[in-house]
C-alpha positions in Angstrom: 41.0 11.4 33.3 43.7 8.7 34.2 42.9 5.3 32.7 42.9 3.6 36.0 40.3 5.9 37.5 37.8 5.9 34.8 37.1 2.0 35.2 35.4 -0.1 37.9 38.0 -2.1 39.9 37.0 -5.5 38.2 37.8 -4.0 34.9 41.0 -2.2 36.0 42.4 -5.6 37.2 41.4 -7.1 33.9 42.7 -4.5 31.7 45.9 -3.3 33.6 48.6 -1.8 31.4 52.3 -1.9 32.0 53.7 0.5 34.6 53.8 4.0 33.6 51.5 3.7 30.5 49.2 6.6 30.4 46.0 7.0 28.8 46.5 8.4 25.3 43.0 9.6 24.4 40.7 10.7 27.0 36.9 9.8 27.2 34.7 12.7 26.1 31.6 13.9 28.1 28.7 11.5 27.8 26.3 14.3 27.7 28.2 15.6 24.6 28.3 12.3 23.0 24.6 12.0 23.4 23.8 15.5 22.3 25.9 15.1 19.0 26.3 12.2 16.8 29.8 13.4 15.6 32.6 13.5 18.0 36.3 13.9 17.8 39.4 13.5 20.1 42.6 15.1 18.8 46.0 13.3 18.9 46.9 12.9 22.6 50.5 13.2 24.1 52.7 10.2 23.4 53.5 7.9 26.4 56.7 6.1 27.3 55.9 3.7 24.4 55.5 6.4 21.9 51.7 5.7 21.3 49.1 8.4 20.4 45.8 8.3 18.8 43.2 10.5 17.3 39.5 9.0 17.6 36.6 10.2 15.3 32.9 9.2 15.4 32.2 9.6 11.7 28.7 8.8 11.6 25.9 7.7 14.0 22.4 6.1 13.5 19.6 4.8 15.8 21.3 1.6 16.8 25.1 2.1 16.0 28.0 4.3 14.8 31.0 4.3 12.8 34.4 5.3 14.1 38.0 5.7 12.9 41.1 5.6 14.9 44.4 7.1 13.4 47.7 6.2 15.4 50.5 8.5 15.4 52.5 5.7 13.7 51.4 2.6 11.8 53.1 -0.5 13.0 51.8 -3.7 11.5 50.7 -6.2 14.2 50.6 -3.5 16.7 47.8 -4.2 19.1 45.4 -1.4 20.2 42.9 -1.4 23.1 39.6 0.5 22.6 37.5 0.6 25.6 34.0 1.9 26.0 33.6 1.5 29.7 30.1 1.2 30.9 28.5 1.6 27.6 27.1 -1.6 26.0 28.9 -1.5 22.6 29.5 -4.6 20.2 31.8 -4.3 17.1 30.2 -5.6 14.0 33.0 -5.1 11.6 36.4 -3.7 11.5 38.3 -2.2 8.5 42.2 -2.4 8.2 42.6 -4.3 11.4 41.5 -7.5 13.1 39.5 -7.3 16.3 39.1 -9.6 19.5 36.7 -8.7 22.3 37.8 -8.9 26.0 35.4 -11.1 28.0 33.5 -9.5 30.9 33.9 -5.9 29.5 33.0 -3.5 26.5 36.7 -3.4 25.5 38.3 -4.8 22.3 41.8 -5.4 21.1 42.6 -4.5 17.5 45.5 -5.9 15.6 46.8 -3.3 13.0 46.9 -5.0 9.6 49.6 -4.8 6.8 48.5 -1.6 5.6 46.5 1.6 6.8 43.6 3.1 5.0 43.6 6.2 3.0 42.9 8.4 6.3 45.9 6.9 8.0 44.1 4.6 10.4 41.5 1.8 10.7 37.8 1.9 11.2 35.0 -0.1 12.7 31.3 -0.1 13.1 29.5 -0.5 16.5 26.0 -1.5 17.7 24.8 0.2 20.8 21.9 2.1 22.1 23.9 5.0 23.0 24.3 7.8 20.3 27.9 8.0 19.5 29.8 6.8 22.5 33.5 8.1 22.7 36.0 5.5 23.6 39.3 5.5 25.4 42.1 4.1 23.0 45.5 3.1 24.0 48.4 0.9 23.3 47.4 -2.7 24.6 49.7 -4.7 27.0 48.4 -8.2 27.9 47.5 -8.0 31.7 50.0 -9.8 34.1 49.2 -13.1 35.3 47.2 -13.3 38.7 49.3 -13.5 41.6 49.3 -17.1 43.1 47.1 -17.9 46.2 49.8 -19.8 48.0 53.5 -19.1 48.0 55.3 -20.7 45.1 57.9 -23.4 45.8 61.6 -22.6 45.7 62.9 -23.2 42.2 64.8 -26.7 41.6 68.4 -26.7 41.6 69.9 -26.2 38.2 70.9 -29.5 36.5 74.3 -29.9 35.2 74.6 -29.4 31.6 74.2 -32.5 29.4 77.4 -33.7 27.6 77.6 -32.9 23.9 76.3 -35.6 21.8 78.9 -37.6 20.2 79.2 -37.3 16.3 77.1 -39.4 14.2 78.7 -42.8 13.6 79.0 -44.0 10.1 76.8 -46.5 8.5 79.7 -49.0 8.8 82.9 -49.2 11.0 84.6 -50.1 7.6 83.4 -46.9 5.8 85.8 -44.2 4.9 87.1 -41.7 7.7 86.0 -37.9 7.6 87.4 -36.0 4.7 89.8 -33.2 5.5 91.1 -30.0 3.8 87.8 -28.9 2.3 88.4 -25.5 0.5 86.7 -23.4 -2.2 88.5 -23.3 -5.5 86.3 -21.0 -7.4 82.9 -19.2 -7.1 80.3 -17.8 -9.5 76.9 -16.3 -9.3 75.4 -19.8 -9.8 78.0 -22.4 -8.8 80.9 -23.3 -6.3 83.9 -25.4 -7.0 85.1 -27.4 -4.0 88.4 -29.2 -3.5 89.3 -31.6 -0.5 92.1 -34.2 0.3 91.4 -37.8 -0.3 89.5 -39.9 2.5 91.4 -42.5 4.2 90.1 -46.2 3.3 89.8 -48.8 5.9 90.5 -52.6 5.8 90.9 -53.1 2.2 87.7 -51.1 1.2 89.1 -48.3 -1.1 87.3 -45.0 -1.6 85.3 -45.1 -4.8 83.6 -41.6 -4.8 82.5 -38.6 -2.6 79.2 -36.9 -1.9 79.1 -33.1 -1.8 76.2 -31.5 -0.2 75.3 -27.7 -0.4 72.7 -26.5 1.9 71.1 -22.9 2.4 68.7 -21.5 5.0 65.1 -22.0 4.0 66.0 -24.2 0.9 66.4 -27.7 -0.3 70.1 -29.2 -0.1 71.7 -30.0 -3.3 73.9 -33.1 -3.6 76.7 -33.7 -6.3 78.6 -36.9 -6.8 82.3 -36.9 -7.4 84.8 -39.5 -8.5 87.8 -37.3 -7.6 88.7 -34.7 -5.0 87.2 -31.8 -6.7 83.6 -30.9 -8.1 81.7 -28.0 -9.3 78.3 -27.7 -7.5 75.8 -26.0 -10.1 72.3 -24.8 -9.7 72.9 -22.4 -6.7 71.2 -19.1 -6.0 73.2 -16.0 -6.4 74.6 -14.0 -3.5 73.7 -16.7 -1.2 75.4 -18.4 1.8 75.8 -22.2 1.5 77.3 -24.8 3.8 79.5 -27.4 2.1 80.0 -30.8 3.6 81.9 -33.9 1.9 81.7 -37.5 2.6 83.6 -40.4 1.2 82.0 -43.5 -0.2 83.3 -47.0 -0.3 81.6 -50.6 -0.7 80.9 -50.3 3.1 78.8 -47.2 2.8 79.3 -43.5 3.5 81.8 -42.0 5.9 81.6 -39.2 8.3 80.8 -35.8 6.8 83.6 -33.1 6.8 83.5 -30.0 8.9 81.1 -27.6 7.1 82.4 -24.9 4.9 80.6 -21.6 4.5 80.7 -20.2 1.1 78.8 -17.3 -0.5 77.9 -17.1 -4.2 78.7 -14.1 -6.4 76.1 -11.5 -7.1 73.8 -11.9 -10.0 75.0 -10.5 -13.4 71.6 -9.7 -14.9 68.2 -8.8 -13.5 66.0 -11.9 -13.1 63.1 -12.8 -15.4 59.4 -12.4 -14.4 58.3 -15.3 -12.3 56.2 -17.7 -14.2 54.5 -19.1 -11.2 52.1 -17.5 -8.9 51.5 -17.5 -5.0 48.9 -20.3 -4.0 47.2 -21.1 -0.8 49.2 -23.5 1.1 47.7 -26.9 2.1 49.0 -26.2 5.8 47.4 -22.7 5.9 46.4 -21.3 9.2 43.0 -21.0 10.5 43.5 -17.6 12.0 40.8 -15.1 10.9 43.4 -12.5 10.1 46.1 -14.8 8.5 47.0 -17.2 5.9 49.9 -19.1 4.5 51.1 -18.9 0.9 53.2 -21.6 -1.1 55.8 -20.0 -3.3 57.8 -21.4 -6.1 61.5 -22.3 -5.7 64.1 -19.7 -6.4 65.6 -20.1 -9.8 69.4 -20.5 -9.9 72.0 -18.9 -12.0 73.6 -15.7 -12.6 70.2 -14.2 -13.9 68.2 -16.0 -11.2 66.5 -15.4 -8.2 68.1 -14.3 -4.9 64.9 -13.5 -3.1 61.2 -12.7 -3.7 59.2 -9.6 -2.9 55.5 -10.3 -2.2 53.0 -7.7 -3.3 49.3 -7.6 -2.3 46.1 -6.0 -3.2 42.5 -6.1 -2.1 40.3 -3.9 -4.4 42.8 -1.2 -5.3 46.6 -0.2 -5.8 49.2 -3.0 -5.2 51.5 -2.5 -2.2 54.6 -4.6 -0.7 53.5 -6.7 1.9 56.9 -8.6 2.6 60.3 -8.6 1.2 63.5 -10.8 1.3 61.5 -14.2 1.2 63.9 -17.0 0.5 61.8 -20.1 1.7 59.0 -22.0 -0.2 56.3 -20.5 2.0 55.3 -17.4 3.9 52.8 -16.7 6.6 50.9 -13.4 6.7 49.1 -12.0 9.6 46.8 -8.8 10.1 44.7 -9.3 7.1 41.1 -8.3 7.0 38.5 -11.2 7.0 36.1 -9.2 5.2 38.2 -8.8 2.2 39.8 -10.9 -0.5 43.5 -10.5 -1.3 45.5 -11.1 -4.4 49.2 -11.4 -4.6 52.0 -11.0 -7.1 55.7 -12.1 -6.9 58.8 -9.8 -7.9 62.1 -11.7 -8.2 65.3 -9.8 -6.8 68.9 -10.1 -7.3 71.8 -8.0 -7.0 71.5 -6.8 -10.5 67.8 -5.6 -10.2 64.2 -6.6 -9.9 62.0 -8.4 -12.4 58.6 -7.4 -13.4 55.6 -8.6 -11.2 54.1 -12.0 -12.0 50.6 -12.4 -12.9 48.0 -12.1 -10.2 47.0 -15.0 -8.1 43.4 -16.1 -7.5 41.5 -14.1 -4.8 42.1 -15.7 -1.4 40.7 -15.1 2.0 41.6 -15.8 5.5 40.5 -18.7 7.6 41.7 -21.1 4.6 41.0 -24.2 6.5 37.2 -23.6 6.3 34.8 -23.8 3.1 36.0 -22.3 0.0 33.7 -19.6 -1.6 33.9 -21.4 -4.8 32.6 -24.7 -3.8 29.1 -25.6 -5.3 26.1 -25.3 -2.8 24.1 -28.4 -1.8 20.4 -28.2 -3.3 17.5 -30.6 -2.7 14.0 -30.3 -3.8 11.4 -30.1 -0.9 8.2 -30.2 -2.8 6.8 -29.3 -6.4 7.9 -25.7 -6.1 10.5 -25.4 -3.3 13.9 -25.9 -2.9 16.5 -25.8 0.2 20.0 -24.6 -0.7 22.8 -25.0 1.7 26.5 -23.9 1.8 29.5 -24.0 4.2 30.2 -20.7 5.9 33.0 -19.5 8.1 32.8 -18.2 11.8 35.3 -15.5 10.6 32.6 -13.9 8.4 29.5 -14.4 10.1 28.2 -10.9 9.0 28.2 -11.8 5.4 25.1 -11.6 3.2 24.6 -14.0 0.4 22.8 -14.1 -2.8 21.5 -17.2 -4.5 20.8 -17.6 -8.2 19.4 -20.3 -10.4 19.1 -21.0 -14.1 16.1 -23.2 -15.3 16.5 -25.6 -18.1 14.0 -25.2 -20.8 12.4 -27.9 -23.1 15.4 -27.7 -25.7 17.8 -28.7 -22.8 19.7 -25.5 -22.6 19.8 -23.4 -19.5 18.3 -19.8 -19.5 19.9 -16.7 -18.0 20.7 -16.7 -14.2 18.0 -15.2 -12.0 18.2 -14.0 -8.5 16.2 -16.4 -6.1 13.5 -14.8 -3.9 13.9 -15.2 -0.1 15.8 -13.8 2.9 18.9 -16.1 3.2 20.3 -17.1 6.7 23.8 -17.7 7.3 24.4 -21.1 5.4 21.0 -21.8 3.9 18.0 -20.4 1.9 14.5 -21.8 1.4 12.9 -21.0 -1.9 9.2 -21.4 -1.9 8.1 -20.1 -5.2 10.3 -22.0 -7.8 9.0 -24.9 -10.2 11.8 -26.6 -12.1 10.2 -29.9 -13.7 13.1 -29.8 -16.4 15.9 -29.1 -13.7 17.6 -26.0 -12.4 21.2 -25.1 -11.4 22.2 -23.1 -8.4 25.1 -21.0 -7.4 26.0 -18.5 -4.7 28.1 -15.5 -4.0 28.9 -13.4 -0.9 28.0 -9.8 -0.7 29.9 -7.0 1.1 33.1 -9.1 0.7 35.7 -6.4 -0.4 37.3 -7.4 -3.8 35.4 -10.6 -4.3 33.2 -10.7 -7.4 33.1 -14.3 -8.5 30.4 -16.9 -8.2 30.6 -20.3 -6.8 30.7 -23.4 -9.0 27.1 -24.4 -10.2 25.7 -27.3 -8.4 24.2 -30.3 -9.9 20.9 -30.2 -11.8 18.0 -30.8 -9.3 14.3 -31.2 -10.5 11.3 -30.2 -8.3 8.9 -33.0 -7.3 6.3 -34.0 -9.6 2.7 -33.7 -8.4 0.3 -36.6 -8.8 -1.9 -36.3 -12.1 -5.1 -34.5 -11.4 -8.6 -36.4 -11.8 -10.4 -36.2 -15.2 -12.4 -32.8 -15.1 -10.8 -31.4 -11.9 -9.2 -28.0 -11.5 -5.9 -27.7 -9.3 -5.3 -24.8 -7.7 -2.7 -23.2 -5.3 -3.7 -21.3 -2.4 -1.4 -18.7 -0.8 -1.9 -18.1 3.0 -0.8 -15.0 4.9 1.3 -16.9 7.5 2.5 -20.3 8.2 0.5 -22.9 9.9 0.6 -23.1 13.6 -0.2 -26.8 13.5 2.8 -27.7 11.2 4.9 -25.4 13.3 4.4 -27.6 16.1 4.3 -31.1 14.4 5.0 -32.2 10.8 1.8 -34.3 10.6 -0.3 -32.7 7.8 -3.4 -34.8 8.5 -5.1 -32.4 10.9 -3.9 -29.4 8.9 -5.4 -30.9 5.5 -8.8 -31.6 7.3 -8.9 -28.0 8.6 -8.0 -26.4 5.4 -10.6 -28.5 3.5 -13.3 -27.5 6.1 -12.5 -23.9 5.7 -12.5 -23.8 1.9 -15.8 -25.9 1.9 -17.4 -23.3 4.3 -16.2 -20.5 2.3 -17.3 -21.6 -1.3 -20.4 -23.6 -0.3 -18.9 -26.7 -1.9 -19.1 -30.1 -0.1 -16.0 -31.9 1.0 -16.5 -34.5 -1.4 -15.6 -32.3 -4.3 -12.3 -31.0 -2.6 -9.1 -33.0 -2.4 -5.8 -31.9 -0.6 -2.8 -32.6 -2.8 0.3 -30.9 -1.1 1.4 -28.1 1.3 4.9 -26.5 1.5 6.6 -23.8 3.6 5.0 -24.9 6.7 1.5 -24.4 5.3 2.2 -21.1 3.5 1.1 -22.7 0.2 -1.5 -25.4 -0.3 -2.5 -27.1 -3.5 -6.1 -28.2 -3.9 -8.3 -30.0 -6.4 -11.9 -29.0 -7.1 -13.6 -32.1 -8.4 -16.5 -32.4 -10.9 -20.0 -33.2 -9.3 -20.3 -36.2 -11.5 -18.5 -38.9 -13.4 -19.0 -37.2 -16.7 -16.0 -35.1 -15.9 -17.6 -31.7 -16.5 -15.0 -29.0 -15.6 -17.1 -25.9 -15.7 -18.6 -26.4 -12.3 -15.2 -27.1 -10.7 -13.8 -24.1 -12.3 -16.7 -22.0 -11.1 -15.8 -23.1 -7.6 -12.3 -22.2 -8.1 -13.2 -18.8 -9.5 -15.3 -18.2 -6.5 -12.6 -18.9 -4.2 -10.3 -16.5 -6.0 -13.0 -13.7 -5.8 -13.4 -14.1 -2.2 -9.6 -14.1 -1.6 -9.4 -11.0 -3.7 -11.9 -8.9 -1.8 -10.3 -9.6 1.5 -8.2 -12.3 3.2 -10.3 -15.6 3.3 -10.9 -16.3 7.0 -9.4 -19.4 8.3 -9.3 -20.8 11.6 -6.0 -20.2 13.7 -4.9 -23.9 13.2 -4.4 -23.2 9.5 -3.3 -19.8 9.5 -4.3 -16.1 9.5 -6.1 -16.0 6.0 -5.8 -16.8 2.4 -4.6 -14.0 0.2 -4.0 -15.6 -3.3 -5.1 -18.1 -5.6 -3.2 -19.6 -8.9 -4.5 -22.1 -11.2 -1.9 -25.0 -11.9 -1.7 -26.3 -15.4 -0.6 -29.7 -16.3 2.8 -28.6 -17.4 3.3 -27.1 -13.9 2.7 -23.4 -14.9 0.9 -21.2 -12.0 -1.6 -18.8 -13.6 -3.0 -16.2 -11.1 -6.6 -16.3 -10.6 -6.6 -13.4 -8.2 -7.8 -9.8 -9.3 -5.8 -7.3 -8.0 -7.0 -4.2 -6.2 -5.9 -2.0 -9.1 -7.8 -4.3 -11.5 -11.1 -4.1 -9.4 -10.5 -0.2 -9.4 -10.1 -0.1 -13.1 -13.1 -2.2 -13.5 -15.3 0.0 -11.3 -14.0 3.3 -13.1 -15.1 1.7 -16.5 -18.5 0.9 -15.3 -18.8 4.4 -13.6 -17.9 6.1 -17.1 -20.2 3.8 -19.2 -23.1 4.4 -16.8 -22.4 8.2 -16.9 -22.5 8.2 -20.7 -25.8 6.4 -20.7 -27.4 8.7 -18.1 -26.1 11.9 -19.7 -27.5 10.7 -23.3 -30.8 10.0 -21.6 -30.7 13.6 -20.0 -30.1 15.3 -23.4 -32.8 13.4 -25.0 -35.3 14.4 -22.3 -34.3 18.0 -22.4 -34.4 18.1 -26.2 -38.0 16.8 -26.0 -38.9 19.2 -23.5 -37.8 22.2 -25.6 -39.5 21.1 -28.7 -42.8 20.7 -26.5 -42.5 24.4 -25.1 -42.0 25.7 -28.5 -45.0 23.9 -29.9 -47.2 25.4 -26.9 -45.8 28.9 -27.6 -46.8 28.5 -31.2 -50.3 27.5 -30.5 -50.9 30.6 -28.4 -49.4 33.2 -30.7 -51.8 35.8 -32.5 -52.6 35.8 -36.3 -50.8 38.2 -38.6 -52.8 39.3 -41.6 -49.7 39.5 -43.6 -48.8 35.9 -43.1 -51.4 34.5 -45.3 -54.5 32.5 -44.1 -54.0 30.4 -41.0 -50.6 31.7 -40.3 -49.6 33.0 -36.8 -46.7 35.4 -35.8 -45.7 36.3 -32.2 -46.7 39.9 -31.2 -43.6 42.1 -30.3 -43.2 43.1 -26.8 -43.9 46.7 -25.5 -40.3 47.2 -24.8 -39.4 46.0 -28.5 -42.0 48.5 -29.9 -40.7 51.5 -27.9 -37.1 50.8 -28.8 -38.2 50.5 -32.6 -40.0 54.1 -32.3 -37.0 55.8 -30.6 -34.7 54.5 -33.3 -37.0 56.4 -35.9 -38.0 53.4 -37.8 -40.7 54.2 -40.3 -44.1 53.5 -38.9 -46.5 51.2 -40.5 -49.4 52.8 -42.7 -52.3 53.6 -40.6 -55.4 51.6 -41.4 -58.8 51.5 -40.0 -58.4 47.9 -39.4 -55.6 48.7 -37.2 -57.8 50.9 -34.8 -60.9 49.0 -34.2 -63.2 50.4 -31.5 -63.7 48.4 -28.3 -66.5 45.8 -28.7 -65.8 45.2 -32.4 -65.9 41.5 -33.0 -63.3 40.1 -35.5 -63.7 36.8 -37.4 -60.8 34.5 -37.0 -60.3 31.5 -39.2 -59.9 28.4 -37.4 -56.7 26.5 -38.1 
């Protein structure tokens, strides 16, 4: 669709392009963009300005997307308009180009950087509620100024040109006149020999000498004193144009300068050596988010000196040429990525060749007038176990994440290894709430997601945490952790009502009287509270105070200790504070409780199983004794012996197997009613 017809009237007026400019990449269907997170627009037809772009939505997530724009031709500094129309889109970060939003619309202007990415373009991340919106992309031309409401007055009549300014007067009317006949006698790759006619003396003030001045564009002038009418000016740059002027000198002062003579030195005879100085950040560097100014060393004169400098740059990969033909002492760069650090090298060039690159400069970032990333942070202790760390940030890098590290000093006076501090840092500050440094700690910071930057800031001064008052004799000092901060402390910094509430809640939970509780300290807006459990009497017996502390820990372990809304939403942890400041947890975790319950269950099972085996063995023994008491006597077993009579089934089976029957005996076939004597056991 035409660009003018795809926007509301106010936006068309705000972003009107030059006459004849066409839309180079068209908006895709909104339904297609919503159905698929990946969309692509091929290279459009170039317009009168020769601009054409290929737009790709590479990735999409619930609240954002990533896009890539590839121009037909990469021109550093060229501005590209990316317009999302009615879709509410914000640009979080750009890669390879700097971005400037257009107020009152969802459009952004990207300024191409010095170098394109590996895909031949630039990318950016957007935040929106629409899944993968496809923007319109075109060359950007600043909108024309609004038409005046009233007719402008006629232009004033042109003024006559000002007369030329008179030549500068000499310091004295008696100084020598202007030197005439200045000419070049000889040139080399590092010097120029100049000759001239003698200046005219005035009123008895003879000419005693001459001052020869050689100037080049972008460099410092070189002056040479001469007693006669010829001199060799040395220390010049090879193959460079110089402007030569000569002035006479007498006791009355310097005379008027001669007409300037333009002379070019000869080309260099040998390639220059490697520059021994590296680019550095200029003291007058720009505050732009995509630019900086570098201070360069002077060009070295001579036949093997420097004619110009070539500046190389790198972010986190290969080196590339960012600017050539530099002959001044400084250079300004634009189109740099604010979320990347840049390193620079110098290559000296003359007519004979190039030198090897110099050593690399330090990592530099844009917006140089703001805080340096290597500056140490400011740290102050806020309690016995909390610190506030602050550092300066730049508005050009508001999306940076930061990491804060600390090193604790031990008893021998040495600092241990650096450890990452816990907490969620906000832009420019971090509140550490669980760090005790009675011997002192050092702190340092480093930004994350800053491409090519891997160094930490300088360490801060050593800071010690506040010392707690000494606990009474026989008291047990504990630290209670709450689920949330206190509502009362969030509204007012007064801790009197908060301390009274927390003591009342702990007294109610443990059954201890308020006289045996003492409030010591709170930090992090009431998230952590330090209490003392006092002994019941003056003898200082610590066992009862420790019993109350253990009871409080048991209650906090089972479930959050109920507290009134003035204090917080419940206590969830308890620690014992020693005299040296160490915190020993008194809270039993759920895993520990589960392990204890499992051990108890196993032990009970073993005891019950052993008891069951014993009872079953006794029952079997008793049953065997009963069966043996009721078994018939066997005559072959001797007096008093008894043997179990074989069953009928067993006897039948024995007969079928043709076992030899027992010898018949009259005693085995006794008639019914016969009485047999049985010996009593």
